[in-house]
C-alpha positions as CSV (number, residue, x, y, z in Angstrom):
1,M,3.4,39.4,26.1
2,T,4.3,36.8,28.8
3,I,7.5,35.5,27.2
4,R,10.8,35.9,29.1
5,P,13.3,37.0,26.3
6,A,16.9,35.9,26.5
7,L,19.7,36.6,24.1
8,R,21.0,33.8,21.9
9,P,22.4,31.1,24.3
10,G,26.1,31.5,24.9
11,A,26.5,34.6,22.7
12,V,28.1,37.6,24.3
13,L,26.9,41.2,23.6
14,L,29.7,43.4,22.3
15,R,30.2,46.9,21.1
16,R,31.6,46.6,17.5
17,D,32.3,50.3,16.8
18,A,30.7,53.7,17.4
19,T,27.5,52.8,15.5
20,H,27.1,49.0,15.7
21,L,26.7,46.3,18.3
22,Q,27.5,42.6,17.8
23,I,25.9,39.5,19.3
24,G,28.3,36.5,19.4
25,T,31.4,35.9,17.4
26,S,30.6,32.6,15.5
27,P,30.6,34.5,13.2
28,G,28.3,37.0,15.1
29,F,25.3,39.2,14.3
30,V,25.7,42.9,13.7
31,L,23.0,45.4,14.8
32,R,22.9,49.1,14.2
33,D,23.3,50.9,17.6
34,R,21.0,53.6,19.0
35,P,21.0,55.4,22.3
36,G,20.2,53.0,25.1
37,L,20.0,49.9,23.0
38,F,23.0,48.2,24.5
39,S,21.5,48.6,28.0
40,V,18.2,47.3,26.8
41,L,19.7,44.2,25.4
42,R,21.5,43.5,28.6
43,L,18.1,43.2,30.3
44,L,17.3,40.2,28.1
45,D,18.5,37.7,30.6
46,G,15.6,35.2,30.4
47,I,14.4,36.1,33.9
48,R,12.4,39.2,33.2
49,D,9.3,39.2,31.1
50,V,8.7,41.8,28.4
51,R,6.5,44.0,30.6
52,R,9.2,44.2,33.3
53,I,11.8,45.0,30.7
54,A,9.6,47.7,29.2
55,D,9.0,49.2,32.7
56,L,12.7,49.2,33.5
57,T,13.5,50.8,30.2
58,A,10.9,53.6,30.7
59,T,12.1,54.3,34.2
60,H,15.9,54.0,34.0
61,L,16.8,54.2,30.3
62,T,15.1,57.4,29.3
63,E,17.6,57.9,26.4
64,F,16.0,54.9,24.7
65,D,13.1,55.9,22.5
66,G,12.3,52.6,20.8
67,N,9.4,50.2,21.2
68,V,10.7,47.4,23.5
69,P,8.1,44.7,22.5
70,A,8.5,45.5,18.8
71,I,12.3,45.2,19.0
72,I,12.1,42.0,21.0
73,N,9.8,40.5,18.3
74,E,12.1,41.6,15.6
75,L,15.1,40.0,17.3
76,M,13.2,36.8,18.0
77,A,12.3,36.6,14.3
78,A,16.0,37.0,13.5
79,G,17.0,34.1,15.8
80,L,18.8,36.5,18.2
81,V,16.4,36.3,21.1
82,F,14.6,33.2,22.5
83,D,11.8,32.6,25.0
84,A,13.4,31.3,28.1
85,R,10.2,29.6,29.2
86,N,11.1,26.8,26.8
87,W,14.1,26.1,28.9
88,D,12.1,25.5,32.1
89,F,12.7,22.0,33.4
90,P,12.3,22.3,37.2
91,A,11.9,18.6,37.7
92,D,15.0,17.8,35.7
93,P,17.6,20.6,35.5
94,R,19.8,18.4,33.4
95,L,17.6,19.2,30.4
96,V,18.1,22.9,30.5
97,G,21.3,22.7,28.4
98,E,19.6,20.2,26.0
99,A,16.7,22.6,25.6
100,R,19.0,25.5,24.8
101,S,20.7,23.5,22.2
102,A,17.3,22.4,20.7
103,S,16.3,26.0,20.5
104,L,19.4,26.9,18.4
105,T,18.8,23.9,16.0
106,G,15.1,24.7,15.5
107,S,13.8,21.7,17.4
108,P,11.0,22.1,19.9
109,P,12.5,21.8,23.4
110,A,9.1,20.4,24.7
111,R,10.0,17.1,23.0
112,L,12.6,16.5,25.7
113,H,10.1,15.8,28.4
114,H,9.7,12.2,27.3
115,R,13.4,11.4,28.0
116,A,12.7,10.8,31.7
117,E,10.4,7.9,30.7
118,F,12.8,6.3,28.2
119,G,13.7,2.7,29.3
120,L,17.4,2.1,28.5
121,R,18.9,-1.3,29.5
122,L,22.6,-1.6,29.3
123,S,24.6,-4.8,29.5
124,T,28.4,-5.0,29.7
125,D,31.4,-7.1,30.6
126,K,34.6,-6.3,32.4
127,A,36.5,-5.0,29.4
128,S,33.7,-2.7,28.2
129,T,32.8,-1.3,31.6
130,E,34.7,2.0,31.2
131,L,33.1,2.6,27.8
132,A,29.7,1.8,29.3
133,R,30.4,4.2,32.3
134,T,31.4,7.0,30.0
135,T,28.3,6.5,27.8
136,V,26.0,6.5,30.8
137,A,27.5,9.8,32.1
138,I,26.8,11.5,28.7
139,L,23.3,10.2,28.6
140,A,22.6,11.3,32.2
141,R,23.5,14.9,31.2
142,A,20.9,14.5,28.3
143,G,18.2,13.4,30.7
144,I,18.3,9.6,30.1
145,S,19.1,7.1,32.8
146,T,19.5,3.3,32.7
147,T,16.6,1.3,34.0
148,A,16.3,-2.1,35.8
149,G,12.5,-2.1,35.2
150,D,10.5,-4.2,32.9
151,Q,9.9,-1.5,30.3
152,T,12.8,-1.4,27.9
153,H,12.7,0.8,24.8
154,L,16.3,0.1,23.8
155,A,18.9,-2.4,25.0
156,V,22.6,-1.5,24.4
157,M,24.7,-4.7,24.5
158,L,28.4,-4.0,25.0
159,S,31.0,-6.7,25.0
160,N,34.7,-7.4,24.5
161,G,34.8,-9.2,21.2
162,E,31.8,-10.6,19.4
163,P,29.1,-11.8,21.9
164,G,27.1,-14.9,21.7
165,R,24.1,-14.6,19.5
166,Q,21.6,-16.0,22.0
167,R,21.1,-12.5,23.6
168,F,20.1,-11.0,20.2
169,Q,17.8,-13.8,19.4
170,E,16.1,-13.3,22.8
171,A,15.7,-9.6,22.1
172,M,14.2,-10.4,18.7
173,E,11.7,-12.8,20.2
174,S,10.7,-10.3,22.8
175,G,10.4,-7.5,20.3
176,I,13.0,-5.3,22.1
177,D,15.0,-2.8,20.1
178,H,18.7,-3.3,20.6
179,V,22.1,-2.3,19.4
180,R,25.4,-4.2,19.4
181,V,28.6,-2.6,20.6
182,V,31.8,-4.6,20.2
183,V,35.1,-3.5,21.8
184,E,37.9,-5.2,19.9
185,E,41.6,-4.5,19.8
186,D,41.9,-0.8,19.4
187,R,38.5,0.1,18.0
188,I,34.8,0.0,18.8
189,R,32.2,-1.3,16.4
190,I,28.6,0.0,16.9
191,G,25.5,-1.4,15.2
192,P,23.4,-2.2,13.6
193,L,20.6,-0.9,15.7
194,V,17.8,-3.4,15.3
195,R,14.1,-2.8,15.5
196,P,12.6,-6.2,15.2
197,G,10.5,-6.6,12.1
198,I,11.5,-3.1,10.9
199,T,15.2,-3.0,10.3
200,P,17.9,-5.6,9.4
201,C,19.0,-7.8,12.4
202,I,22.3,-9.2,13.6
203,N,21.4,-12.5,11.9
204,C,21.1,-10.6,8.6
205,H,24.6,-9.2,9.3
206,D,25.9,-12.7,10.0
207,L,24.4,-14.2,6.8
208,H,25.9,-11.4,4.7
209,R,29.2,-12.1,6.4
210,T,28.9,-15.8,5.7
211,D,28.3,-15.0,2.0
212,W,31.9,-13.9,1.6
213,D,33.5,-15.6,4.6
214,N,32.6,-19.3,4.7
215,A,34.3,-19.7,8.1
216,W,32.1,-17.2,9.8
217,P,29.6,-19.9,11.1
218,A,32.4,-21.8,12.7
219,L,33.7,-18.6,14.4
220,M,30.2,-17.8,15.6
221,T,30.1,-21.0,17.7
222,Q,33.0,-19.5,19.7
223,F,31.5,-16.0,20.2
224,G,30.9,-15.2,23.8
225,A,33.5,-17.6,25.2
226,S,35.7,-16.3,28.0
227,T,38.4,-13.9,26.9
228,A,40.3,-14.1,30.1
229,F,43.2,-15.7,28.3
230,G,43.7,-12.6,26.2
231,S,45.0,-9.1,27.0
232,P,42.6,-6.2,27.5
233,P,41.7,-3.9,24.5
234,A,44.1,-1.2,23.5
235,L,41.7,1.8,23.5
236,C,43.2,5.3,24.0
237,A,41.2,7.7,26.1
238,T,40.1,10.0,23.2
239,T,38.9,7.0,21.1
240,L,36.9,5.7,24.0
241,H,35.2,9.0,24.6
242,V,34.4,9.6,20.9
243,A,32.8,6.1,20.8
244,A,30.8,6.8,24.0
245,A,29.5,10.0,22.5
246,T,28.6,8.1,19.3
247,I,26.7,5.4,21.3
248,A,24.9,8.1,23.3
249,A,23.9,9.9,20.1
250,E,22.4,6.7,18.8
251,V,20.4,6.3,22.0
252,L,19.2,9.9,21.9
253,A,18.2,9.5,18.2
254,H,16.2,6.4,19.1
255,C,14.6,8.1,22.1
256,D,13.7,11.2,20.0
257,D,12.2,8.9,17.3
258,T,14.7,10.0,14.6
259,A,16.9,7.8,12.4
260,G,20.4,7.3,13.9
261,E,23.5,6.4,11.9
262,T,23.4,2.8,13.0
263,T,20.0,2.0,11.6
264,G,20.9,-0.5,8.9
265,Q,24.5,0.3,9.3
266,C,27.6,-0.5,11.3
267,L,30.0,2.2,12.5
268,V,33.6,1.7,13.6
269,V,35.5,4.3,15.8
270,G,39.2,3.9,16.0
271,P,42.0,3.3,16.4
272,H,42.6,7.0,16.2
273,Y,39.6,9.0,17.6
274,L,39.2,10.7,14.1
275,D,39.1,7.3,12.3
276,H,35.6,6.3,11.3
277,Q,34.4,3.6,9.0
278,S,30.9,2.4,8.1
279,W,29.2,-0.2,6.0
280,P,25.5,-0.9,5.3
281,V,23.6,-3.9,6.7
282,S,20.6,-4.9,4.6
283,F,17.9,-7.5,5.0
284,H,19.2,-10.9,4.0
285,P,16.8,-13.0,1.9
286,N,17.5,-16.1,4.0
287,C,16.8,-14.4,7.4
288,S,13.5,-15.1,9.0
289,C,13.3,-11.5,10.2
290,T,12.2,-10.5,6.7
291,L,9.0,-12.2,7.4
292,L,8.4,-10.0,10.4
293,A,9.2,-7.0,8.2
294,A,6.6,-8.0,5.7
295,A,3.9,-8.8,8.3
């Protein structure tokens, strides 16, 4: 066996009572103890391979009479031990934590390799700069960086107040996936995330809004105008960070080719960081993007 066994990430090894051990406390996993087992489990650090652990056990832990490879296999089947080789990202150490998390959730850590090639383009204005900066910091820890290159897999468009619609139209015409993020007053509205020809677009959203708010087209002509005459948004620190984490989660879902919460939906975070609202955005029959969807 060439695996490098490691105990469940973040779980401590404890002695529960005279006859039992426990791995972790959330809520924890109880094992029946036997002579030398505690010391053997302490060798499962993700650095040594099975052969090395077996050799050390035979040499220094003579009180242990069990079969080391068999016990490791049993613990791996129970989800208490993992192969640390899956956490090796020498070219990008940021991904080690992501790989450990993926192991616990049952996802293959190998899928993280593609994050370095993900093209993320982020645009912002003065009032949304701090939100953008916080989002970028979260994504950097997950292995995704913004790009200034030509290859864009997702454009995140942040603005203070509703932005002008031309940028979304340009993204649609270029076939670039994009997501709208609007900072307004004391909350942040995220979505919908648009995949041209596949999911409802911003124009679908606007047409649905016009169906019940006949002044919306008049308001749209003023979107993107300078907001210098107004005061800055009133975002508290916790709401800003929760919104940044939500945006980052949507980017990661898109990168990992899974459905995020803003696919066909708008999310609102705020004013309190625990306040969340959402509503669906469906294709509008009068929007031309439905033709792309049918093509």
